[in-house]
C-alpha positions, 0 to 999 in steps of 0.5 A: 066568223073567220072573216070577222076576225081578219077584219078586226086584225086588219083595222087594228094594225093600221098605221097612224100616218097620212099619205097626201095626194095631189089636190086635183086628184083628191077633189075628183076622187073624194067628192065627200071631202070637207073643204076648208077655206083660208089664205096662206102667207104666200098666195092665199091658196085654199087648203083641203083635208083629204080622207086617208086612203089606206093605213095599217100598224105593224104586223106581228109574227111568232118565230119557229112556227111549225104548223102544217099551213103557211102562217098568216101575217095580215091583209093589205086593203085600200078603199079604192078596191071595189072587188072587181079585180081591177086593182093589183097589190105589190109587196117589196122589201126584206124577204118579199117573194121568198119569206113573205108572199102576198095575194095580188088580188086580195092583198093577203100576206103569208109567211112561206118559211119558219122564222128565227128571231135570233137571226132577224127580229124584224123585217121592213117591207113596202106595199103599193096598189096599181090599176091593172088596166092603166098601170097607174098607182091608185095608192102611193107606196107605203112602208110597214114592219113585220116584227117577230115575236120571241119564244123560249128556244135558246138555253143559257150558255156560260162564257167558259166550259170550265173555270179554274180558281184558287183560294187560300186555305183556312178562309172564312165563310162567304169568301168570294172565289170566282164569278161565272156568267151565262148568257141567253140569246132569247129576247130579254124584253119579251117575257122571261125567256132570257131571265137566268137564275144560277144554282149549284149542282155539285160542290156542297156543302163546301161552296155556294153560288149567288143565284143572280150574280153567279158569284161562288163563295165558301160555305164552310170555315177552316178548310185545310189544304192538308186535308183536301186541296182540290174541289170540283163545283158544277154550276147550273144556269136556268132561264124562265126565272128558274121556273119549271119548263125553262132551259138550262146550261151547266159549267164546271169550276175547279177550285184549289186551296193554296197553302198558308203557314198554319203548321209548325215544324215537328221532329219525328223523334226526340233524340238522334245518335251520330258517331264521328272519328276524332280525326275528322277535319273541320267541315266534315258532315256527320249526319242529317236531321229533318223537322217535318212541315206539311206546308209547302214552298216558303211556308215549309222553309226551316232554319236549324240552329244549335242552342248554346251549351255543350258542344256548340263550339265543337259542332255546327249545323247548316240547312240544306235549302233543297231538302229542308234538312239540317246537316250536322258538321264538325266545327273544331278538331275533336280529341277522343282523349279529351272528350268522348261524348257530346249532347247537342240541343238542335232547334228547327224554326219556320223562317216565314211566319204568318201573323194570322196563325201565330195563335196556333202556337210556336212555329218551332221544335227542338230535339237532342243530338248525341255525338260519340267520338271514336278513338283512332291511332293518331300520328305523333304530334310535335310540341311546336308547329315549327322550329327556329334554331340559330348556330354560329358558322364556326361551330364544331362538327358534332356540336348539338344545335337544338332539339325537337320534341314529339309525342303520341297523342293516343292513350297508348303513348307509343315510343317515337323515333326521329329522322331527318328528311334527306331530300331537304338536306342533300349535303348531309350537313345536319343529323339527329339523334333518333331517341331524343330528337337532338340535332347536331352538325355533321359538316362545317358551316359557311354563312357566306355560302348558305345563310339559312338551312331549311330541313324537315324532321320526321317523327315515327311511331316505333310500333306502327311505322305508318303513323308519322308526322313531320315538322319544318326546322329553320336553321339560321347561320350566325355570322363571325368575322372571318373575311377581310374587307377589300376594294368595292371595285377595280379603280382606274385612277390617273393623275395629271402631269400638272396636278397640284399638291393636295389635289383629290384624284380618287375616292375608294370604298370597301366591301366585306362578305361578313355582316356584323350586327352593328354594321360595317366600319372600315379604316384605310392606311398606306403601307408603312414602307411606302410612307417614307417618300410618298407621292400620294397620301390617303385621307380616311373620310370616316364613312367607309370611304377614303380619298387619294391625295397628291403630295407634290406638284407636277408629275412626268410621264417621261420619268414615271408613267405609272405609280403603284399605291398599296392600301391597307383596309381594316374592319372593326369587328372581332377578330379584326380582319385586314387586307392590302389592295393595290391601286394603280395610278397612271400619269396622264396629260390633261387640259387646263380644266383637269380633263384627261387627254392622253395617258400613252407614252407614245404621244410624247414623240409627236410634235408639240404643235400638232393637235388632235384635230390636225392628226384627224385631218391628215388621216382623212386625206390619206383615206381619200387618196386611197379611195381614189386610187382604188376607184381608178383601178376598178374602172380600168379593169371594168373597161370593155373593148369596142365591138368589131362591127359598130352598125348592124347595117354594115354588111362589108367584109369584116377583117379581124386582125390579131397583132403579133408580138413576135416569137422572141429569140426563136424567130429564125428557126424553121417553121414549126407546127407548134407555133400554130397550136397553143398547148396551154390553151383549151378551145372553148366555144364562146359566143360572139362578143361584138354582136348579141345573138338572138337565140342561145344555141348549144355550143359544139366542142371541137377537137383540140388543135394540138392533136393535129400535125398537118397545117393544111388540115388544121386550117381546113378544120378552122374554116369548117368551124367558122362556117358552121359556127351558129354565133358567127355574123351573117356576113363574111369575115377574115380570120388571120392566124399569125405565127408567134414563135416558140420557146419564149420565156414569156409564153404567149401574151396574145389578147386572144388567149386572154379572152378565153376566160371571164375571170381576172388573170394574175400577172404577178409573175411579170415582176420576175421576168427582168427589166424588159418587162418592168413596164408590163409589170407596172401596168398589169402587176399587183392585185386590183380591188373592185 
């Protein structure tokens, strides 16, 4: 019975394919083949129909086989197999030898392992039959497929383990919330293993789910966020169409109801009570009120306002955006004596309205706010914010110039006393009567010195000195005509010698420290006694200026070099003030155009034909000569003496000769050791002047010569000094010490002594030695300039 079933399986799984063999082979192997005669289009070959050697359909195999034996797949067979074991079956391709094993003698195929369709759903293999003796293929290699049949071994899986969604509160029934999706790895084309059905396990009766699409919807109307905000829904996905025995998977969906403005603001109480002192400045907060709104965010934003009526002009209310509270503040200064109690009607309104919920009622509420004004002891109040007082500058001391008035605003009406803040009136010019606030003058006033006085008056309650206030008082000093006009500046006026009569030589103006209300008006006149034989006249220009005019032709500096012209200046205010100004007019030499050249009287002594240009030229010549003389003297003094040895290569003996001028009148005296020593000179070690030493040595000081009394010892000392002198030249030299004599009034004029100092010597004393030394005095006398 089993053999029969395998035979049926084998022949039912044959492939409908034909494998063509070569014509010669086919003729030898298949003698029963039917021959068909005909001509082809090319060569007229005879075509033969060959009987199919081996054929099969694709094999089918169930996945996840768990039996004790290997799973039988099928059998390969060819009609060339005579059953004598001469043929060998070979299997290659996907899983051949590992997953699929073939019996090479019989051609039976078995599955060696458990297969998973989700990993691989079909396998492609190739089979051939060969002769064991010759190794020749008796059938060509053919390809076949083993397909794995699916079983329900995978449960549905959701794309997310947890979903999050939100929906506005008060949404209607059937409003979509979110869609969940589950997938099944089984074959959707084979049975119902992959057919998924959705159902809700948790979340009823608030939500429902579409069994086919997985869309979650609302199931109850008017769900309120204020009642419940969070919901957790569990959704199940089951395969096999939801039938019993199917596999399932679940997921969780967290649903949040979002807020909408479906609640109006409401005051928790209908009346509020606050107190405020009457001294509270504008802007002072008095208290807070709040209308509750269960909504969130902008849906709970509330705007507060005070309805028109009592107290709307005295108080204000602002909204605190952070706490949604209404802050009541003072708008104007309160006065307990005027009103002690205010009743306000405050309204709270939502700022963001939702038109879908307007039918629920007005989204606003009102409440009463009562504010009691508390009385406090206030300082005195002046009748004005400031005072302006005008007073003439000639007002007498003790004169009352004005009055300030203050009173206690409280009901008690305490008595007030007045005083002047002395920090604003350091000179104590003003004073005040403490009882009535009248101001009076204590010192004279001067508008020209201080035109304004700004003082401060203090009002203080007598019973409570801590209560005081102050007020500025501006005192303006009015001008009176108490100053005479005077020249605006000092005028330097001149008249030309060749001036003509009626010529304008100066325009003068005046100033006045006073300030008349109609402005200044000045008049100019000549002093009457100067008008008898006038040289000049004054012409009033009627614009507060006057012109000085000449009255005759020609003026002479040699006769009169300066004229004094007194001018009287009047003003036109009451009382009239006047002053006399002295105008100095110099007579000057002018050119033909009237330009001043010289006003000095010394200029008259110069030759008439000597011009200014000639004087400048003469002065320049004198300066040039002086510069040349100075340069000549400087060059002469800076001339250097020639060195004793010109060439460094000259090694001859050097003879240094010091010329002697003689000893004067004492040459015939006996030899005196004083002639070889100079008591006025000090021996100073000096560097050689004719050669430049390579190294600077420390100079050794010697014993003064005038301390020696022996000539031989003196000469030995000088020889020793020359031998040991580090600055001496590297060759022998001869130093001669000549006899100069003694007691000459000229002292020593030797050039050796003149070299002992680097500075310039003063030879002015040569001029005092008489005519014999005049030549020397001319050559060396005087002080040369560098």
